[in-house]
Backbone bond lengths (Angstrom), bond angles and torsions (degrees), N, CA, C in turn:
res aa  C-N    CA-C-N  psi(-1)  N-CA   C-N-CA  omega(-1)  CA-C   N-CA-C  phi
1 M - - - 1.451 - - 1.528 108.81 -
2 R 1.328 116.58 125.60 1.455 119.16 178.99 1.517 110.51 -81.18
3 E 1.290 116.09 134.17 1.485 121.37 177.48 1.509 111.04 -100.55
4 G 1.301 118.95 -13.14 1.455 119.63 -172.18 1.519 109.95 89.14
5 T 1.304 117.19 164.25 1.457 120.62 -175.99 1.545 113.76 -114.73
6 R 1.332 117.04 -10.74 1.451 118.49 178.59 1.548 108.81 -158.89
7 G 1.331 114.16 169.46 1.448 119.19 177.03 1.510 112.13 72.13
8 G 1.346 114.21 -159.07 1.442 121.23 -175.49 1.521 113.74 -66.39
9 R 1.316 118.42 -20.51 1.443 119.28 -177.94 1.537 112.17 -77.22
10 R 1.319 116.57 -19.22 1.475 119.17 -177.61 1.510 110.76 -80.81
11 S 1.304 117.27 129.14 1.471 120.31 -178.90 1.535 107.77 -149.46
12 L 1.297 117.03 96.54 1.442 121.71 -177.23 1.514 111.92 -59.62
13 K 1.302 114.00 139.17 1.476 122.88 175.38 1.547 112.27 68.71
14 K 1.319 116.38 12.37 1.457 118.35 -179.31 1.502 111.84 -60.34
15 F 1.321 116.90 -35.86 1.475 121.44 -177.75 1.523 110.96 -111.40
16 A 1.342 116.71 30.74 1.465 120.57 176.27 1.536 108.45 -64.96
17 P 1.343 117.56 152.39 1.472 119.75 179.86 1.513 111.94 -56.34
18 L 1.355 115.31 136.76 1.442 126.12 179.20 1.531 113.78 71.88
19 S 1.340 117.88 11.22 1.463 119.96 169.22 1.529 108.11 -67.39
20 V 1.300 116.55 151.05 1.438 122.24 176.13 1.542 109.28 -101.55
21 L 1.312 116.27 122.68 1.465 121.00 -179.50 1.494 111.19 -115.02
22 E 1.330 117.28 144.44 1.433 123.82 170.30 1.524 108.85 -109.95
23 I 1.308 117.58 115.86 1.478 121.65 -175.50 1.517 109.67 -108.36
24 S 1.329 115.17 129.38 1.464 120.52 -179.05 1.516 111.71 -101.22
25 D 1.334 116.55 142.23 1.462 123.24 175.37 1.530 112.57 56.53
26 L 1.312 115.54 50.35 1.463 120.77 -178.91 1.512 109.07 -77.37
27 K 1.351 115.86 127.88 1.456 122.01 179.18 1.509 109.73 -133.40
28 G 1.327 115.00 136.30 1.441 120.46 178.06 1.533 114.03 -73.77
29 K 1.330 116.74 151.89 1.453 122.34 177.87 1.509 108.02 -131.47
30 P 1.325 118.88 162.15 1.459 119.87 175.76 1.502 112.26 -58.32
31 G 1.348 114.74 147.87 1.460 119.44 177.81 1.513 114.00 84.43
32 G 1.321 116.80 14.05 1.472 118.70 178.14 1.511 114.26 79.37
33 L 1.341 118.63 12.79 1.477 122.96 179.57 1.529 109.80 -93.48
34 F 1.326 115.28 165.39 1.461 120.95 -179.07 1.522 108.81 -136.55
35 R 1.328 114.05 152.91 1.469 121.41 173.93 1.543 108.34 -122.50
36 F 1.314 116.30 140.64 1.446 118.89 177.93 1.528 108.43 -145.73
37 T 1.328 115.64 159.53 1.467 119.92 -175.82 1.520 113.36 -95.57
38 K 1.326 117.26 -26.53 1.441 118.76 -174.98 1.530 109.79 -157.12
39 V 1.321 115.54 145.62 1.482 120.35 176.62 1.528 108.40 -135.90
40 D 1.316 115.74 130.95 1.463 122.60 177.50 1.543 108.65 -119.29
41 R 1.300 115.68 158.71 1.451 119.66 -179.75 1.549 109.68 -123.29
42 P 1.327 117.59 96.65 1.463 119.57 179.01 1.540 112.86 -68.23
43 W 1.340 115.80 -24.83 1.468 117.83 -179.11 1.536 110.39 -153.48
44 V 1.322 115.38 127.13 1.468 121.25 174.45 1.527 107.73 -125.67
45 P 1.316 118.62 126.76 1.464 120.94 177.99 1.538 110.86 -77.40
46 L 1.339 116.51 86.65 1.462 121.57 -171.50 1.524 111.25 -65.85
47 R 1.330 116.60 -41.30 1.495 118.92 -179.31 1.520 109.44 -64.10
48 T 1.317 116.74 -39.77 1.469 119.92 178.21 1.505 111.66 -63.70
49 A 1.338 116.65 -39.89 1.459 119.75 -178.86 1.523 111.69 -69.36
50 E 1.330 118.39 -27.26 1.468 121.34 -174.59 1.512 114.02 -92.52
51 E 1.333 117.65 -21.53 1.489 119.95 -176.75 1.527 108.63 -105.84
52 M 1.319 116.58 122.08 1.462 122.15 -172.31 1.526 112.89 -55.78
53 P 1.323 121.56 -49.02 1.490 119.04 -179.15 1.505 113.22 -58.83
54 R 1.353 116.67 -40.22 1.451 119.97 -179.71 1.537 109.81 -70.44
55 A 1.335 115.94 -40.62 1.458 120.05 179.19 1.537 111.22 -63.24
56 A 1.316 117.60 -36.15 1.472 120.50 178.98 1.526 110.15 -65.62
57 V 1.330 118.21 -40.02 1.460 121.76 178.91 1.554 109.13 -66.14
58 A 1.326 115.63 -43.79 1.453 119.90 -178.59 1.534 111.40 -62.02
59 M 1.337 116.33 -42.26 1.463 119.77 178.54 1.522 110.86 -64.51
60 F 1.337 115.87 -41.39 1.449 120.02 178.76 1.521 112.35 -61.85
61 L 1.342 116.68 -47.84 1.470 120.19 179.80 1.539 111.72 -61.34
62 S 1.344 114.61 -41.60 1.477 118.18 179.51 1.512 111.71 -63.29
63 E 1.339 115.62 -47.46 1.437 119.45 -177.13 1.533 110.92 -67.93
64 L 1.328 118.03 -39.43 1.439 121.94 178.96 1.532 111.94 -55.12
65 V 1.338 113.87 -50.12 1.479 119.29 -178.97 1.534 109.91 -63.54
66 E 1.317 116.21 -40.93 1.473 118.82 -178.63 1.522 110.99 -65.69
67 K 1.311 118.59 -38.87 1.453 122.26 -173.23 1.516 114.18 -79.45
68 I 1.341 117.72 -31.24 1.482 117.51 -172.27 1.540 112.42 -99.44
69 L 1.334 118.88 -15.39 1.450 119.75 -177.28 1.541 109.63 -102.23
70 E 1.311 116.01 145.41 1.438 121.01 176.29 1.538 108.94 -68.43
71 P 1.320 118.27 127.33 1.462 119.71 -175.69 1.526 115.46 -66.55
72 E 1.335 116.50 -21.25 1.461 118.60 -176.29 1.526 113.07 -84.71
73 I 1.328 117.16 -6.59 1.464 121.24 -173.52 1.534 110.14 -110.10
74 A 1.332 116.51 128.83 1.469 120.42 179.51 1.525 109.68 -76.98
75 H 1.333 116.61 139.43 1.457 123.01 178.31 1.514 109.56 -130.71
76 P 1.324 118.75 74.03 1.482 120.00 -176.60 1.522 113.90 -60.69
77 D 1.332 117.71 -35.50 1.473 120.45 178.96 1.501 110.85 -65.43
78 V 1.333 116.32 -39.08 1.468 120.30 178.83 1.530 109.12 -67.26
79 F 1.332 117.22 -41.08 1.451 120.23 177.99 1.539 111.62 -58.82
80 D 1.324 115.71 -43.77 1.464 119.72 179.59 1.539 110.26 -64.19
81 A 1.316 117.45 -40.67 1.472 121.20 178.07 1.521 110.34 -64.40
82 L 1.323 116.67 -39.66 1.475 120.78 179.78 1.520 111.57 -65.75
83 M 1.351 116.03 -37.66 1.445 119.61 178.39 1.533 111.66 -70.48
84 R 1.323 117.65 -34.62 1.470 119.93 174.19 1.519 110.01 -63.16
85 A 1.336 116.17 -42.55 1.462 119.45 177.40 1.516 111.60 -62.89
86 A 1.336 115.99 -40.47 1.474 121.13 -179.12 1.520 110.40 -62.51
87 H 1.347 117.53 -43.64 1.455 120.27 179.70 1.514 111.36 -68.28
88 S 1.322 118.11 -36.65 1.481 119.44 175.49 1.519 110.05 -63.95
89 L 1.309 115.58 -41.71 1.469 121.04 -177.44 1.532 109.07 -64.99
90 E 1.314 117.37 -35.67 1.466 120.77 -177.16 1.531 113.13 -78.98
91 H 1.325 117.33 -34.79 1.456 119.41 -167.55 1.539 115.00 -108.92
92 E 1.329 117.50 -23.78 1.456 118.46 -177.70 1.545 111.45 -83.46
93 E 1.316 115.15 146.08 1.465 118.70 179.24 1.529 111.98 -73.21
94 H 1.282 118.02 -38.52 1.448 122.29 -178.64 1.533 109.10 -112.34
95 T 1.343 115.36 115.19 1.464 120.31 -170.80 1.515 113.55 -116.44
96 V 1.324 117.51 18.46 1.470 119.88 -173.09 1.540 112.02 -70.28
97 W 1.338 116.68 -12.24 1.477 119.08 -178.72 1.515 112.88 -104.20
98 V 1.323 118.57 -5.56 1.460 122.07 -172.84 1.543 111.35 -62.00
99 H 1.326 116.80 -47.49 1.471 119.74 -174.72 1.542 111.39 -70.31
100 L 1.339 116.20 -40.85 1.468 119.62 178.82 1.543 110.39 -65.45
101 A 1.362 116.29 -42.14 1.455 120.09 -179.68 1.517 109.89 -63.53
102 F 1.328 117.71 -36.10 1.486 119.91 -179.02 1.528 110.40 -69.39
103 V 1.331 119.32 -44.25 1.480 118.26 -176.90 1.522 110.71 -70.28
104 V 1.332 117.74 -29.37 1.478 119.97 174.17 1.533 110.43 -65.65
105 E 1.351 116.48 -45.79 1.465 120.18 177.78 1.510 110.70 -64.60
106 L 1.333 117.41 -40.57 1.467 121.24 -179.96 1.538 111.52 -60.54
107 T 1.348 115.28 -41.63 1.460 119.94 178.33 1.537 110.54 -58.07
108 D 1.326 116.03 -42.12 1.472 121.32 179.06 1.509 111.22 -68.05
109 L 1.328 117.64 -45.62 1.485 121.68 -175.80 1.533 110.92 -63.70
110 L 1.330 116.80 -30.14 1.444 120.30 179.47 1.522 114.81 -88.60
111 G 1.340 115.04 5.98 1.456 121.29 175.00 1.545 112.16 74.41
112 L 1.323 117.77 29.65 1.444 120.55 -173.81 1.526 112.21 -116.09
113 R 1.329 117.56 16.71 1.481 118.69 -179.76 1.514 109.49 -63.73
114 P 1.348 118.20 125.32 1.480 119.79 -179.24 1.527 109.57 -73.14
115 E 1.331 115.61 155.55 1.454 122.09 178.50 1.517 108.95 -63.94
116 H 1.335 115.49 135.30 1.454 120.23 -177.35 1.522 111.17 -80.30
117 V 1.312 114.79 83.70 1.474 122.14 176.71 1.515 107.36 -127.55
118 E 1.334 117.11 132.36 1.441 120.50 -179.00 1.506 109.95 -125.73
119 P 1.353 117.77 147.84 1.443 120.60 176.83 1.553 110.22 -70.17
120 N 1.295 116.55 155.31 1.486 121.49 175.31 1.515 108.35 -74.27
121 G 1.304 114.11 177.61 1.463 119.68 -178.36 1.491 113.59 -60.00
122 D 1.346 119.22 -25.31 1.449 121.49 -177.91 1.543 110.56 -89.71
123 G 1.367 117.21 4.49 1.431 120.21 179.44 1.513 113.29 93.34
124 S 1.331 119.00 -5.47 1.472 121.24 -178.26 1.528 109.94 -94.12
125 L 1.309 115.89 169.55 1.444 120.75 177.58 1.554 111.16 -101.97
126 G 1.320 115.51 12.08 1.457 118.76 178.79 1.513 111.73 77.26
127 T 1.304 119.98 20.86 1.455 121.50 -179.18 1.526 107.92 -83.80
128 S 1.331 115.10 170.61 1.451 119.77 -177.40 1.516 111.51 -67.39
129 T 1.300 117.08 -26.07 1.479 120.61 178.66 1.523 111.46 -78.93
130 A 1.322 116.16 -19.39 1.474 121.50 -179.07 1.517 110.57 52.87
131 A 1.323 117.26 37.11 1.469 121.21 178.07 1.505 109.64 -69.45
132 R 1.316 116.51 146.37 1.449 120.43 178.64 1.518 108.71 -86.04
133 H 1.346 114.39 131.80 1.453 121.88 178.45 1.502 108.67 -113.52
134 R 1.319 116.19 114.46 1.487 121.01 -169.87 1.524 112.99 -100.47
135 C 1.337 118.54 -4.95 1.439 117.77 -177.99 1.521 111.13 -157.44
136 F 1.351 113.89 160.18 1.471 120.69 172.33 1.513 106.97 -103.55
137 D 1.341 116.55 120.27 1.441 122.07 -176.31 1.537 109.42 -88.57
138 L 1.355 116.55 116.62 1.465 120.25 -177.53 1.522 111.74 -67.65
139 S 1.342 118.42 -29.80 1.462 120.50 -177.81 1.505 113.27 -72.30
140 T 1.348 117.37 -27.70 1.485 120.54 -179.93 1.512 113.17 -111.87
141 A 1.322 118.04 -11.52 1.468 124.41 -176.11 1.531 110.97 60.65
142 E 1.329 116.60 36.82 1.456 121.68 -178.35 1.517 110.03 -134.55
143 W 1.343 114.38 157.35 1.470 120.77 172.86 1.520 108.86 -80.17
144 Q 1.333 116.15 136.56 1.449 120.17 -176.48 1.507 111.93 -143.20
145 N 1.324 115.03 160.97 1.466 120.45 167.66 1.522 108.08 -78.29
146 A 1.294 117.03 132.29 1.464 119.99 177.38 1.541 109.40 -163.02
147 S 1.285 116.40 117.97 1.446 120.94 177.34 1.521 107.73 -151.49
148 P 1.328 119.58 116.06 1.469 126.44 -4.36 1.516 111.64 -75.81
149 M 1.333 117.23 163.11 1.450 122.68 -179.93 1.525 109.75 -84.35
150 D 1.337 115.09 155.46 1.462 118.54 173.76 1.525 109.28 -106.51
151 D 1.324 115.93 -172.79 1.461 120.91 -171.22 1.534 114.07 -69.49
152 T 1.322 116.93 -15.58 1.465 118.71 -179.15 1.509 112.51 -99.94
153 Q 1.340 116.92 15.17 1.484 120.84 -177.80 1.528 108.94 -125.44
154 L 1.348 114.45 140.59 1.459 120.34 -179.73 1.532 109.49 -107.39
155 D 1.327 115.75 144.00 1.470 119.84 176.26 1.530 107.66 -64.88
156 V 1.354 114.95 165.03 1.466 120.64 -173.95 1.518 111.93 -54.96
157 E 1.340 117.85 -45.96 1.463 120.26 -176.20 1.526 111.27 -63.62
158 T 1.353 116.63 -47.09 1.477 119.16 -179.50 1.534 110.43 -69.69
159 G 1.333 116.93 -36.29 1.478 121.08 177.71 1.511 111.54 -61.80
160 R 1.330 116.97 -42.34 1.445 121.66 178.89 1.532 111.31 -58.09
161 I 1.366 115.35 -45.95 1.449 120.26 -179.06 1.526 109.85 -66.63
162 F 1.332 117.26 -42.14 1.445 123.04 179.98 1.535 110.65 -55.67
163 V 1.321 116.79 -46.79 1.440 121.57 -179.76 1.522 111.34 -70.36
164 R 1.321 115.63 -40.68 1.458 120.53 -174.23 1.534 111.81 -66.09
165 I 1.301 119.53 -35.49 1.467 121.62 -173.39 1.530 113.34 -82.15
166 Q 1.323 117.95 -6.59 1.461 120.00 -179.95 1.534 110.04 -61.56
167 G 1.348 115.84 132.58 1.443 121.65 -179.83 1.510 114.69 85.85
168 M 1.351 117.74 -3.73 1.467 120.00 179.64 1.513 112.02 -81.46
169 N 1.340 117.07 149.40 1.456 120.45 173.10 1.510 109.25 -93.52
170 I 1.327 116.07 -179.48 1.448 119.94 -172.19 1.530 111.45 -66.77
171 A 1.314 119.15 -34.58 1.456 121.66 178.57 1.524 110.94 -66.40
172 E 1.318 117.10 -40.45 1.470 121.33 178.46 1.527 110.27 -66.35
173 L 1.324 117.24 -38.01 1.452 119.99 178.84 1.531 111.09 -65.88
174 R 1.310 116.86 -42.72 1.475 120.94 178.74 1.525 109.94 -58.21
175 A 1.332 116.45 -39.02 1.473 120.45 -176.60 1.518 111.94 -64.95
176 L 1.322 117.84 -24.10 1.465 121.11 -178.89 1.542 111.89 -75.63
177 E 1.332 116.78 -20.84 1.464 121.56 179.20 1.532 112.36 52.31
178 I 1.312 116.92 48.81 1.457 122.12 177.17 1.524 108.46 -67.88
179 K 1.319 116.65 133.48 1.451 119.94 -176.94 1.537 111.03 -69.30
180 K 1.317 115.99 157.43 1.452 121.66 -171.06 1.505 114.00 -57.68
181 S 1.318 117.81 -43.80 1.473 119.76 -179.42 1.540 111.86 -62.20
182 D 1.309 116.36 -34.44 1.481 119.76 178.84 1.527 110.58 -74.44
183 R 1.348 117.25 -34.15 1.458 120.39 177.03 1.524 110.40 -61.76
184 I 1.341 116.61 -42.20 1.441 120.53 179.06 1.524 111.40 -64.24
185 R 1.344 116.89 -43.40 1.467 120.49 177.54 1.533 111.82 -61.43
186 L 1.334 114.30 -41.69 1.459 118.59 -177.25 1.535 110.69 -69.73
187 L 1.321 116.70 -35.53 1.478 119.80 177.31 1.526 109.91 -64.57
188 R 1.321 116.93 -44.41 1.429 121.01 178.46 1.541 111.37 -65.61
189 A 1.312 116.96 -37.67 1.460 120.79 178.05 1.522 111.45 -63.62
190 H 1.321 117.42 -36.85 1.467 120.37 177.71 1.534 111.81 -66.86
191 I 1.308 115.87 -37.92 1.479 119.67 176.29 1.542 109.42 -59.20
192 Q 1.320 114.31 -49.83 1.466 119.76 -179.76 1.531 111.46 -61.57
193 Y 1.305 115.11 -44.67 1.477 121.36 -177.20 1.542 109.85 -59.40
194 L 1.293 115.86 -49.48 1.484 121.99 -178.41 1.539 109.60 -63.28
195 Q 1.324 116.56 -45.11 1.443 119.81 -179.20 1.521 111.26 -63.24
196 L 1.316 116.89 -41.54 1.477 119.90 -178.06 1.526 111.27 -66.45
197 H 1.320 117.45 -39.26 1.457 119.17 -173.76 1.531 112.98 -88.90
198 L 1.318 116.59 -15.09 1.440 120.27 175.24 1.510 113.00 -103.55
199 S 1.331 116.38 -1.02 1.475 122.70 -179.03 1.534 110.72 53.15
200 R 1.321 115.14 41.82 1.475 120.68 178.33 1.529 105.65 -126.51
201 S 1.334 114.52 89.87 1.470 119.71 -170.99 1.523 114.02 -101.12
202 A 1.328 119.37 20.57 1.463 120.81 178.62 1.529 109.08 -62.86
203 P 1.344 118.78 135.99 1.460 121.03 -178.91 1.531 111.60 -61.64
204 I 1.345 115.99 141.96 1.426 122.69 174.21 1.530 107.04 -92.70
205 K 1.321 116.42 96.70 1.458 121.04 -171.78 1.520 113.26 -65.88
206 S 1.308 118.26 -27.76 1.459 121.12 -178.38 1.550 111.68 -79.07
207 W 1.339 117.08 -7.49 1.452 118.84 -178.42 1.516 112.66 -63.54
208 D 1.291 118.51 -40.25 1.484 120.81 -178.21 1.525 110.83 -63.19
209 V 1.310 118.07 -39.70 1.458 121.91 176.73 1.517 110.86 -64.49
210 L 1.333 114.87 -47.02 1.466 119.09 -179.47 1.508 110.59 -62.35
211 R 1.320 117.37 -44.79 1.457 120.98 -177.77 1.533 110.52 -60.43
212 T 1.322 116.80 -40.22 1.473 120.50 179.72 1.526 110.75 -64.44
213 I 1.309 116.05 -41.67 1.487 119.96 178.87 1.508 110.66 -68.24
214 L 1.338 117.63 -43.23 1.480 120.55 178.44 1.505 112.81 -60.32
215 A 1.333 116.23 -34.53 1.461 120.79 -176.85 1.497 113.72 -74.38
216 D 1.341 118.36 -18.39 1.465 121.61 -179.06 1.531 111.90 -71.87
């Protein structure tokens, strides 16, 4: 979208990630393009656009929603969740839980919350066979035997946390005090989980930038 380079048409950060735009007279064109006569911005997250860590999270959330959801289908509940995340990102001082809280809520909104079953201390599920389950498989949402594990499987400790946090809000996640390295693994696991179950495997290009910032 062209903003112009000078005069009244120029508006910095108008199209920053997670900005809210009101578009007038929107009309479809061949090739998936659109034409409109006017665009206004009732809300732009200026702090998010100006601070790199917040901007990286905003770009990630925007791209994630774009890449995993079918563009032809409306998702008002997802939009509301995204706006709550955007406001948290803009106004809260500590935002390290915003992205994880959003992907947990998104998993629930899309009807993909895995069944809350955890292995016992010995690695089994308490079944009559007492088989050892060494990983949580993201593609099946089940505990399985797997040695060695592949990229779509979580070790028992990470798998337990992944299952446990489903349905939690941001306040409940903060209370768990999950360490940073685990938060990054869980965030990545949710990306994989959603892509696997929605069959939308387009790469999330902003992930590498976000991961680098999160690791600092």
